[in-house]
N, C-alpha and C positions, 0 to 999 in steps of 0.2 A: 569739563565744567567751564561755562563762559566766564570771562572776567567779571567781577562784581562791580556794581556801580551804586552810588549812594546818594544821588541828589537829582531831583527835578526842580528847576527853578523858574521863576516867572520874571520877565523883564517888561517894563512899560515904556513905550516910546513917548517922548514929550511932544513930538510933532502931531500925532494923530490920536494919542492916548489908547491905541489899540493894544490889547494884551497879547503878548507873545510867550508861548511856552516852549522851552527848549529842553528836550530830553537829552541829558548828557551821560547818564548812568542808569543801569538797570536796577530798579528798585522793586521790592515786593511789598505787598500789604497783607497783614495777617490779623486774625481775630484774637483779641486778648480779653477774655471775660465778656463784658457787655460793650467793650470799646474796640477800636481798631488801631493799628500802629504800622508805620512804615519802617522798613529796614532793608538791609542788603544781605545777599546770600554769600557766605564765606565758607566754602567747602560744605560740610554737613551741618553748619550752624547758620542761623539767621541773626545778624547783629542789628538790634533795633536802634533808632536814632538816639534814645536815651542811654545807650550803652548796655542794656540788658540783652540777653541772648535767649534764643529758642532753638531747640533741636529741629532741624529741617524735617525730619521724619515725623515729628509731632505737630508741625505747624498746620493751622487751619487757614488756608489761603483765601483772601478776598480778591476781587477784581482789581487790577492795578491801574484803573482809570476812573475818572469822575466826570462823565460827559453831561452836557446840557441836553443832548439828543443823540440818538443812535439811528443811522439810516442804513438800510440794507437794499440790495439790488436783486431783481428777479434773475432771469436767465442771462448769464454772461459767458459761460464756458461752452465751446463748440461741442465737447463730448456730451454734454447734457442735452443740447438741442438734438444731436443725433439719436440719443437714447429715447427721446420723446417723439422722434420723427417730426420735429417742429420746424417751421420756417424761421430763418434768422430775423429777429426784429430789426426794424430800421434804426432804432435807438434803444438804449436801456430804459427800464422803468424801475421805480423804487417804492419802498414802504418803510414805515418807522417802527422801531421797537422802543418801549419805555425803558428808562434807566433801571427800573426794578427787575428787568430781565437779567441783569448782570450777575455772574456767578464766578467763583474762583476755581483755581486749580485744585483738583482732588475733591471738589464739591459734589453734592448729589443733585440729580435732576429727577423731578417727580413726575411720574405718569399717573394721572387720575384713574382710579379704579373704574373699570367699565370702558376704557378707551384702549385702542389697539395700535394706532399708527403714529407713534412718537418717533420721528426720524432725526438722524444726525445729518449735519451738513458742515463739513470742514471748510473753513474760509480763512482768507487773509484779512485781518482787521487793520485799518489805518487810523492812527490817532492824530488829530489835527494839532498843529503847533502854533499857527498864526491865523488870525481871522481871514476868512476867504469870502470874497464876494466879487463876482465878475472876473475871476482869475482865468488866465489862458491855460491851455493844455501845457504850453512850454514852461510856464511858471508854477504849475500846480504842485509839483513835488517839493518845491522850496518852502511850501507851507505845512509840510508834514513834520510832526514831532517824532513819530516812531511807528513801529509795526508789532503785531502780536498774532499768534494763532488763536482761532476762535471756532466755536461750534454753534451755528445758527439753528438751534433746535426748533422743530415744528411739530405740532400736534394736529394731524390732518383729519382727525375725526370731527373737527369744527370748520372744515372748509365751506360747507354748505351755509353755515351761519354767518361767516365773516363777509361774504359777498365782495371779496377783493381787498378788504381792509387789512387782513392778516392779524388783527388784534388778538383774537382767541387762539389762532394757530401759532403765531410766533411771539406774542406779547406776554406770555405768562411768566410769573416770577421764576427766576433762575434759568430761563431759557437762553442764556448767552454765557456759557463758560468762556473765559478769556484769560490769557496770561501764560505762565506765571508772572511774567514781567513784560514791559514794553521795551523793545530793542531800539536804540537811537536810529534815526533815519539815515545817518551817514554810515551806518554799519550794515545796511541791507539794500539790495537792489530789487525793487518790485517788478522789474522786467526780466528777472532771472532767478527763479525759485522753483522748488518742488514741494507740493502739498501732498500729504498722506493722512488718511483717516484710518484708525485701527479699531476694530471691534473684537474685544477679547483676545487681543494680540495678533489678529490677522488683518492684513491690509484690505480695506474694502473700498477706498477711494484713492486714486493716485492721478495727479496731473501736474503739469508745469505751466509756467507763465505763458508759453506759446499757445496754450489752449484757450486763453482769454480772447474774446471778441473785442472787448473794449478794455484797455489797460487801466491801471490805477489813475494815471494822470488825466485820462479822458473822463473817467467817472467823476473825479473831483471837480474838474472844470465844468462839466455838465450840471452837477448839483449846484455849484456856486453861482450859476447864472441867476437863480431865483431864490435860493436858500442861503443865508449867511451861515457858514460853518465857523463855530467858535473854538478857541483853544480847548483841547480836551475832548471834543466831540469824536465819535467813533463812526467810521464808515466801513461796512462789511461789503466785500467786493465780489461775492458770489461763490457758488460751489460747483464742482465738476460732477460728472455722472456717478451713479451708483449710490445716491442717498437712499437709505432703506430704514425700516422701523427697528427700534431697539426694544429690548425686553427688560423687565425688572431683574436685577442681578448682573446685567451686562456692564462692562467697563469699556468706555469709548474714549479715544484719544485722538487729538488733531495735532499733527507735527508738520512744521514748515522749516525747510532747510535754513539754518542761520538764526532761527527765532525760538527754537525750543518746542515744547510739547505741553499741551493742556489736557488733563484727564478728568473724567467724570464717571460717577457710578449711577446707574439708573435704579430707582426705587419705586415700589408700588405705593401710591398715595391714597389712603382710605378717606376720601372726601365725598360728601353728598352733594351732587350737582343737580339734583332733581327739584329742589325747592323753587327755583326761579330760572328764567332764561331758556334759550334754545339749548337742546340737548345734543350730546355727541351722536353722530350718525355716520354710517358708511354710505357715502354717495359715490357716484361714478367718478367724480373729480377727486375724491379721497383716494380711490384705488389707482387712478391714472397717475397722480402725483407721487403718492407714497411708494408705489411698487413699480412705476414706469411701465404700466400696462397700457396698450393702445386704448384710445378713448372708447371705441365701440365695444371692445371686450370688457372694459371696466364698467360701462353702463349695464351690460348684460349681467355681470357678476353682482353689481349692486342691486339690480332688480330681483335677482334670485335670493339675495339675503333678505330683502324686504318681504318676500313672499313665504319665507320659512315659518 
């Protein structure tokens, strides 16, 4: 069990009034009735800030972050480019997830009834500690508060509808399990880690930092050229090969060496999507991305589905 930590504090500099968030200890956030509370893990017990305790086994975890924005990157792992037989992009490209995607350790991820391609994507999440704008690659990591494992869930039945925005695919409520805590930046090396994703106890994704085309520092510097990253913001740094669909009842976990493990259970969501809006559909792009099928074959399979 990692050593427990019990405080995240905010300092404000007089010179430029920019907020600085320094993660000095691992804290967890849990649900208590209709409210939430911060605490620290002490063995099998969570000790809350007001002194009350909660059995860890009974805790309902919430995401241990409160970002103004969440930015995710497209293809950044060489293994995934190889899997898709794709050319290496000249530079990374990004999309955004709303804060309502946040989900906690041992939470549920809902797959809308009638959809089929809800994929896991194990990722390293970076939590910003100091405002970043125009920061160099060399200075980027000094602006990080901490790191956590995350699952950048995507529902690829909506790829045809999003037209590149990823809002329906990646932006649905609960589509970002993260935690259980944020590990302080000085306790983790983002250039030396191993990421594993487990589906029902079996390893389905595995990669280390050497698989990244663009490291964490490069991604942060690239983003901060035009987008101001505020303390608490979350940057997702990409997923390796073998992202695949999950089914209701599956338990998926993302584990990163030195950071811990975030788990989720997939459930069937009985929701009516037919009243308004574009409907889920199996396009060639759906099959290509969700199953890593070559594009020509994916287009043929999608056409066959449409003609049934």
